[in-house]
C-alpha positions in Angstrom: 15.9 -6.6 19.8 15.9 -9.0 22.6 18.0 -9.0 25.5 20.7 -10.6 26.7 19.8 -13.8 28.2 21.5 -16.6 30.8 21.1 -20.0 30.0 17.4 -21.1 29.8 18.2 -23.3 33.2 19.7 -21.0 35.2 17.0 -18.3 34.7 14.1 -20.5 35.4 15.4 -21.2 38.8 17.3 -17.9 39.5 14.6 -15.7 38.5 12.1 -17.1 40.4 13.5 -14.7 43.5 13.8 -10.8 43.9 16.9 -10.3 42.6 16.2 -7.4 41.2 41.7 12.4 37.8 40.8 15.7 36.7 42.9 17.0 33.5 41.8 20.6 32.7 42.2 21.1 28.9 42.1 24.8 27.6 40.1 25.9 24.8 39.2 29.2 23.4 36.0 30.5 24.0 33.3 29.6 22.1 30.2 31.3 22.0 28.5 29.0 19.8 28.7 26.5 23.0 27.3 29.2 25.4 23.5 28.1 25.0 22.3 25.2 27.2 21.6 22.3 25.5 19.5 19.8 27.2 18.7 15.7 26.6 16.8 12.9 27.8 18.4 9.8 27.1 15.9 7.4 25.0 15.6 3.6 24.9 18.4 2.0 22.2 18.7 -1.1 21.8 22.0 -0.9 20.0 23.1 0.3 23.4 21.2 -1.2 26.0 18.3 -2.8 27.9 18.7 -2.9 31.0 16.5 -1.1 33.1 14.9 1.3 30.4 16.0 4.7 31.7 13.8 7.0 30.4 10.3 7.5 31.7 8.5 6.7 28.1 5.2 5.3 29.3 4.8 1.6 29.4 2.1 -0.5 27.4 1.1 -3.8 27.7 3.2 -6.1 25.9 2.1 -8.9 23.2 2.2 -12.2 23.6 2.8 -14.9 20.8 2.2 -18.5 20.6 5.3 -20.2 22.6 7.7 -22.2 20.5 10.9 -23.2 20.8 13.4 -21.3 23.2 15.6 -18.8 21.2 18.7 -16.7 22.7 19.6 -13.9 21.5 23.0 -12.5 22.3 22.6 -8.4 21.3 26.3 -6.9 21.4 25.9 -3.0 21.9 27.7 -0.8 19.3 30.4 -0.1 21.7 31.0 3.4 20.9 27.7 4.5 22.6 28.2 2.4 25.8 26.0 3.5 28.6 27.5 3.1 32.3 25.0 0.3 33.3 25.7 -3.7 32.2 26.0 -4.1 28.4 24.5 -6.6 26.2 26.4 -8.1 23.0 25.8 -8.0 19.6 24.7 -11.4 18.1 21.7 -13.1 16.4 19.2 -15.4 17.5 20.7 -18.8 18.7 19.7 -21.8 19.8 21.2 -23.8 22.6 20.6 -27.3 24.6 18.8 -26.4 27.7 20.8 -29.4 29.5 24.1 -27.4 28.9 25.3 -25.6 31.8 27.9 -23.6 30.6 28.4 -20.5 28.0 31.1 -18.6 26.8 31.2 -15.8 23.9 34.1 -14.1 22.7 33.5 -11.1 19.9 35.5 -8.0 18.5 35.0 -5.4 16.1 36.3 -3.0 14.2 36.4 0.1 15.9 37.9 -2.3 19.2 34.5 -3.5 20.2 35.4 -6.0 22.8 32.6 -8.4 23.7 33.5 -11.5 26.4 31.0 -12.8 28.1 30.9 -16.2 30.4 27.9 -18.4 32.6 28.3 -21.3 34.4 25.3 -22.9 36.8 26.3 -25.3 38.9 23.5 -28.2 40.1 24.7 -28.5 43.3 21.9 -30.7 44.6 18.7 -31.2 43.8 17.9 -28.4 45.9 20.8 -26.0 45.5 21.8 -24.2 42.5 25.0 -21.9 41.9 25.4 -19.8 39.1 28.2 -17.6 38.1 28.7 -14.9 35.7 31.5 -13.0 34.4 31.6 -10.2 31.1 33.6 -7.4 29.7 32.5 -5.5 26.8 33.7 -2.0 25.3 35.4 -0.3 23.0 38.4 1.8 21.9 38.7 3.6 18.7 37.9 7.0 17.0 34.4 8.1 16.6 32.4 11.2 15.6 32.1 14.2 18.3 28.5 14.8 18.2 27.5 17.6 15.8 31.3 17.6 14.0 32.9 16.1 11.5 36.4 15.3 12.9 36.9 12.2 15.1 37.9 11.8 18.6 39.8 8.8 20.5 37.3 7.3 22.4 37.0 4.9 25.4 34.6 2.4 27.1 34.8 -0.8 29.1 32.4 -2.0 31.3 33.4 -5.1 33.7 30.6 -7.2 35.8 30.7 -10.1 37.9 28.0 -12.1 39.0 27.2 -15.0 41.6 23.6 -16.3 42.6 22.7 -19.3 44.9 19.5 -20.4 45.1 17.9 -23.4 48.0 14.7 -24.9 47.7 13.2 -25.7 51.4 9.8 -27.0 51.4 7.6 -24.2 51.3 10.3 -21.8 50.8 13.1 -20.4 48.5 16.4 -18.8 49.7 18.5 -16.7 47.5 21.9 -15.1 48.0 23.4 -13.0 45.5 25.8 -10.7 44.6 27.4 -8.4 41.7 30.5 -6.2 41.1 30.7 -3.9 38.3 33.4 -1.5 37.1 33.0 1.0 34.2 36.0 3.1 32.9 36.0 5.5 30.2 37.2 8.8 28.9 35.4 12.5 27.9 35.4 14.4 24.5 38.2 17.5 24.7 37.4 20.7 25.7 35.3 19.0 29.1 36.2 19.5 32.7 36.6 16.3 33.6 38.9 13.8 31.6 38.4 10.9 32.4 36.1 8.6 35.0 35.9 5.6 36.5 32.3 3.7 38.6 32.5 0.8 40.7 29.7 -0.9 41.8 28.6 -3.6 44.1 25.7 -5.2 46.0 24.9 -8.2 47.7 21.5 -9.2 48.5 19.0 -12.0 50.4 15.7 -12.8 49.7 13.2 -15.6 50.5 9.7 -16.3 48.8 7.4 -18.6 49.7 6.6 -21.5 47.0 3.7 -23.1 48.8 0.6 -22.2 46.5 -1.9 -24.2 49.2 -1.2 -21.8 52.3 -3.7 -18.9 52.6 -0.8 -16.4 52.8 2.4 -16.0 51.0 5.4 -13.7 50.4 8.4 -12.1 48.8 11.0 -10.2 50.7 14.5 -9.0 50.1 16.9 -6.7 51.6 20.2 -5.9 50.1 23.5 -3.6 50.7 24.2 -1.3 47.5 27.8 0.5 47.2 28.4 2.7 44.3 31.7 5.0 44.0 32.3 7.6 41.3 35.9 8.3 41.4 36.4 11.7 40.1 33.9 14.6 40.4 34.0 18.4 39.9 32.1 20.7 42.4 34.1 24.0 41.9 37.1 24.6 39.1 40.2 22.9 40.0 38.3 20.5 42.8 38.4 16.9 42.5 36.3 14.9 44.9 35.3 11.2 45.0 31.7 10.5 45.8 30.8 7.4 47.5 26.8 6.1 47.6 25.7 3.3 50.2 22.3 2.3 49.7 20.2 -0.2 51.8 17.4 -1.2 50.0 14.6 -3.2 51.7 11.0 -4.5 49.9 8.7 -6.9 50.1 5.1 -8.1 49.0 2.5 -10.1 51.3 -0.6 -11.7 49.6 -3.5 -13.6 51.2 -6.5 -15.1 49.6 -9.5 -14.2 50.5 -12.2 -16.2 47.9 -10.8 -18.7 45.4 -10.9 -15.7 42.6 -9.7 -12.7 45.1 -6.9 -11.3 47.1 -5.8 -9.0 48.9 -2.1 -7.6 49.7 0.4 -4.9 50.5 3.6 -4.4 49.0 6.8 -2.1 50.4 9.9 -0.9 49.5 12.5 1.4 51.5 15.4 2.8 50.5 18.2 4.4 52.9 20.9 6.1 51.2 24.1 7.7 52.4 26.9 9.7 51.0 30.2 10.5 51.8 30.6 14.1 50.9 29.1 17.0 52.6 27.7 18.3 49.3 25.0 15.9 49.5 22.4 14.7 52.3 21.2 11.4 53.0 17.6 10.3 52.8 14.9 7.7 53.3 12.3 6.8 51.1 9.2 4.7 51.6 6.5 3.2 49.6 3.6 1.3 50.8 1.0 -0.2 48.2 -2.1 -2.0 49.2 -4.0 -3.3 47.1 -6.9 -5.8 45.6 -7.1 -8.3 43.2 -9.9 -10.2 41.1 -9.4 -12.8 38.5 -12.0 -14.5 36.7 -10.7 -17.6 34.5 -10.5 -16.3 30.8 -12.4 -13.4 31.4 -11.5 -10.4 34.0 -8.0 -9.5 35.6 -8.4 -6.6 38.0 -5.8 -4.9 40.3 -6.8 -2.0 42.5 -4.4 -0.3 44.1 -2.5 2.7 45.6 1.3 4.2 45.9 2.0 6.0 48.8 5.1 7.4 49.0 7.3 9.1 51.7 10.7 10.7 51.7 12.6 11.9 54.6 15.6 14.0 54.2 16.6 15.4 51.0 13.9 15.8 49.0 11.5 15.4 51.8 8.0 15.0 50.4 4.7 12.7 50.5 3.0 11.4 47.1 0.4 9.6 46.2 -0.3 7.8 42.6 -2.5 5.1 41.2 -2.0 1.5 40.7 -4.9 0.2 38.8 -5.0 -2.4 35.9 -7.7 -4.1 34.6 -8.0 -6.6 31.7 -11.0 -7.8 30.1 -11.3 -10.5 27.8 -14.2 -10.3 25.3 -13.4 -13.6 23.4 -10.8 -15.6 22.8 -7.9 -14.2 21.5 -9.6 -10.4 21.9 -8.7 -8.4 25.1 -9.6 -4.7 26.2 -7.3 -3.3 29.1 -6.7 -0.2 31.2 -4.3 0.8 33.5 -3.3 3.6 35.7 0.1 3.5 37.5 2.5 5.6 38.5 5.3 5.8 41.4 8.8 6.8 42.4 11.9 7.0 39.9 14.6 6.7 42.3 17.8 9.2 40.9 20.5 7.3 42.7 23.8 7.2 41.1 22.8 4.0 39.4 20.0 6.0 37.0 22.3 8.9 36.6 24.9 6.5 34.7 22.4 4.9 32.9 21.0 8.2 31.8 23.9 9.6 30.4 27.3 8.3 31.9 29.0 11.4 31.1 26.9 13.8 33.4 28.5 15.1 36.3 27.7 16.0 39.7 26.9 19.7 40.0 24.5 19.2 42.4 22.4 16.3 44.5 18.9 15.6 42.3 15.5 14.9 43.7 13.7 11.9 42.9 11.7 12.0 39.5 8.1 11.0 40.2 5.7 9.6 37.7 2.3 11.0 39.0 0.2 9.4 35.8 0.8 7.0 33.2 -2.5 6.2 32.1 -3.3 4.1 29.2 -6.1 2.3 27.3 -5.8 0.0 24.8 -7.3 -3.3 22.7 -5.2 -6.4 21.8 -6.4 -8.9 19.3 -5.5 -12.2 17.6 -7.3 -12.8 14.6 -4.7 -15.8 13.4 -2.6 -18.5 15.2 0.5 -16.5 15.9 -0.3 -12.9 14.9 -1.4 -10.2 17.6 -1.9 -6.8 17.0 -2.2 -4.2 19.9 -3.5 -0.6 19.6 -3.2 2.1 22.6 -2.9 5.2 23.7 -2.3 7.4 27.0 -1.1 10.6 28.7 1.9 10.3 31.3 2.9 12.9 34.0 6.2 13.1 35.5 7.7 15.4 38.1 11.1 16.4 38.4 12.0 14.6 34.9 15.5 14.6 34.2 17.5 15.7 31.1 20.5 16.9 30.5 22.4 20.5 29.8 25.7 21.5 29.0 27.2 24.2 31.3 29.7 26.7 30.6 32.6 26.5 33.3 34.5 29.4 33.6 38.6 28.5 33.8 39.9 32.1 33.0 37.5 34.7 32.1 40.2 36.3 29.9 40.9 33.0 28.3 38.7 30.2 27.5 35.9 28.1 29.3 35.7 24.4 29.9 32.3 22.4 29.9 30.3 19.6 31.5 27.2 18.0 31.6 24.6 18.8 34.5 21.0 17.0 35.3 18.3 19.5 35.6 15.1 18.4 36.0 11.2 19.8 35.2 8.0 18.7 34.5 7.1 17.0 31.5 3.2 16.0 30.3 3.1 13.2 27.2 0.1 12.3 25.6 0.7 9.0 23.1 -0.9 6.9 20.7 1.0 3.6 19.4 0.3 0.4 17.5 2.1 -2.7 17.5 2.1 -5.9 15.4 3.9 -9.1 16.4 3.8 -12.6 14.2 5.6 -15.7 14.8 5.5 -19.0 12.5 7.0 -22.4 13.7 10.2 -20.7 14.9 11.0 -20.2 11.3 10.1 -16.6 10.9 9.0 -13.9 13.7 8.0 -10.2 13.0 7.7 -7.2 15.4 6.7 -3.9 14.4 5.8 -0.8 16.6 5.2 2.7 15.8 4.4 5.2 18.4 3.6 9.3 18.5 4.2 11.2 21.5 2.8 14.9 22.0 5.1 16.8 24.3 4.7 19.6 27.0 6.8 21.3 29.8 7.7 24.9 30.9 11.2 24.2 29.9 11.3 24.2 26.2 14.9 22.3 26.1 13.8 19.4 28.7 12.0 18.1 25.2 15.0 18.6 23.0 15.6 14.4 23.0 12.3 13.3 23.7 10.5 11.3 20.7 7.9 12.5 18.7 7.5 10.0 16.6 9.5 6.4 16.5 9.0 3.0 14.3 11.0 -0.3 15.0 11.0 -2.8 13.1 13.0 -6.6 14.2 12.6 -9.8 11.6 13.8 -13.2 12.1 14.4 -15.6 10.0 15.6 -19.4 10.5 15.9 -20.5 6.7 18.0 -23.5 8.1 17.8 -24.9 11.3 22.1 -24.0 12.1 21.3 -20.5 10.4 19.6 -17.5 12.2 19.5 -14.2 10.7 18.2 -10.9 12.5 17.3 -7.8 9.9 16.4 -4.9 12.0 15.5 -0.9 12.0 15.1 2.2 14.6 14.0 5.3 13.5 13.5 8.3 16.1 12.0 11.6 15.0 12.9 14.2 18.1 10.4 17.0 19.5 10.4 20.3 17.5 11.2 23.2 19.5 10.8 26.7 18.9 14.1 28.4 19.5 14.5 32.4 19.0 11.7 32.7 17.1 12.5 29.7 14.9 12.1 25.6 14.9 14.9 23.7 15.7 15.2 20.0 16.2 17.6 17.1 16.8 18.7 14.7 13.7 17.0 11.7 13.2 18.1 8.4 14.5 17.6 5.9 11.6 19.6 2.9 12.3 19.6 -0.5 10.1 21.4 -3.6 11.4 22.1 -6.9 10.3 23.1 -10.1 12.3 23.2 -13.8 12.1 24.5 -16.6 14.1 25.6 -20.3 12.9 25.5 -23.7 14.7 29.2 -24.7 13.3 29.3 -27.4 15.6 27.8 -29.2 18.2 28.3 -26.6 21.2 30.0 -24.1 19.1 28.5 -21.4 17.2 29.7 -18.2 15.2 28.0 -14.8 15.5 28.2 -11.5 13.7 26.2 -8.2 13.9 26.5 -4.8 11.6 25.2 -1.9 12.5 24.4 1.7 11.6 24.5 0.7 8.2 23.5 3.8 6.7 25.9 5.3 8.3 23.8 8.4 10.1 25.5 10.9 12.7 22.7 11.6 15.1 23.2 11.0 19.0 21.2 8.7 21.0 21.8 11.9 24.0 23.6 14.7 25.1 27.3 14.0 24.1 27.3 10.2 23.2 29.8 9.3 20.7 28.6 8.7 17.2 30.3 5.4 15.1 30.2 5.2 11.2 29.0 2.1 10.2 30.0 -0.8 13.0 30.6 -4.5 13.2 31.4 -7.6 15.5 31.6 -11.1 15.2 33.0 -14.0 17.1 32.2 -17.4 18.2 29.9 -19.0 21.4 30.7 -22.0 22.8 28.3 -23.8 24.7 28.7 -26.6 27.5 
């Protein structure tokens, strides 16, 4: 599914800059829950698409013949809401790009709530201000993972943002800020009863816009705040933890010939904590590179990632940053990539990975030592693209989840929590993707991918996909009506456990959505998900809805 996007006019301007109570519950000891269970959260378009938190290898995305802009408002099934900004369900919708305001209101069968608003102020010809506000969430009974009974689950996420840009003659100046609040509860028999995450950030950026100059730059610095209200470091102890980050990044490039550039990019993260259980640390990335572009034939990027860490997780690491693309003839492209780099395991990423996880220790950053791929893209017909690819990936200190049994009273009962262990993982993958678009009337995407995983810790692979298939079909039979059909299938990695084979249940999610333009500036939308009523979790202890739906109205002005 397509990701939630803002107004076309706002995005065209604003993305040009970097923005980038503990309650113990008693329960008799259950020996079936004493084994350690592990998982990595996989990408779920019905949950989120903010930043793909997993570390599955990326591949070159296909491009199709451009057409009229389509707006896809994706509402997450509110029972599997992660802790980041959550998109809202809807089918495709078209809105006049000249309109500056947007409001969406929706409600669903298990208390699914979808409120979203955005407005772009054109203050002057060179000054733009964008405001956004949203609330998504749910409050209803959903299934326990691997259980037939239901529990009363709730998860609400509130977000607000402001983004200002001023265009000088040769430089763009940007100031942006965001606020987020997540409130949710845990299932019974867990050490934590409920949780609250509060986030905020303010960022400043400058970017050169005069392409005639021999030197170009793009700079950003920001202050990021994150608070976890409830954290358990020992039974009966409940402490809050705050993480403060100062992040600075930049990119300087210089032309050495008409088709050649050299440059150096950098990124520094300074992380500070208010709790003695966590050690402050700093990371520094230096990325020198060379680029060569021969129009319609060659694109070459040669670079290296030099990563340093000071304080917690002190290490020196190096990974490649190489990308090459060769156009054999029009519509036929051969490409190869070898990349890597640090994956900062700050509180934001842990929330995205699994919001129900708890800080039982301080994690080190994951590091993608290698993500190499080779592929071939072809377009034998107008609007149709085919991509065949394969590759190999190595991630050191890869995150996964495990269930920890905490002894509350040795003679009576245990409570449980989810931790974030880490282990090195390796992954060989091959895949095929096809895209087709016909005159904004019909569009189609199908992607299949096979993975062969390896790790010294077998449970680190439990929720890794062995095979996955994704299908998206969009049809607009008349100009006012858009219909979307989606299907997602994930077969998990098969593990050898106690002399036998074990595998988490397959994901098989069929969803259907539609948007109808009722009047000028007023549209209706609806979305139904998990139409096959499958009860397999996307990640460890994620709530599992049955068939769920949401519908509402969209105003553009």
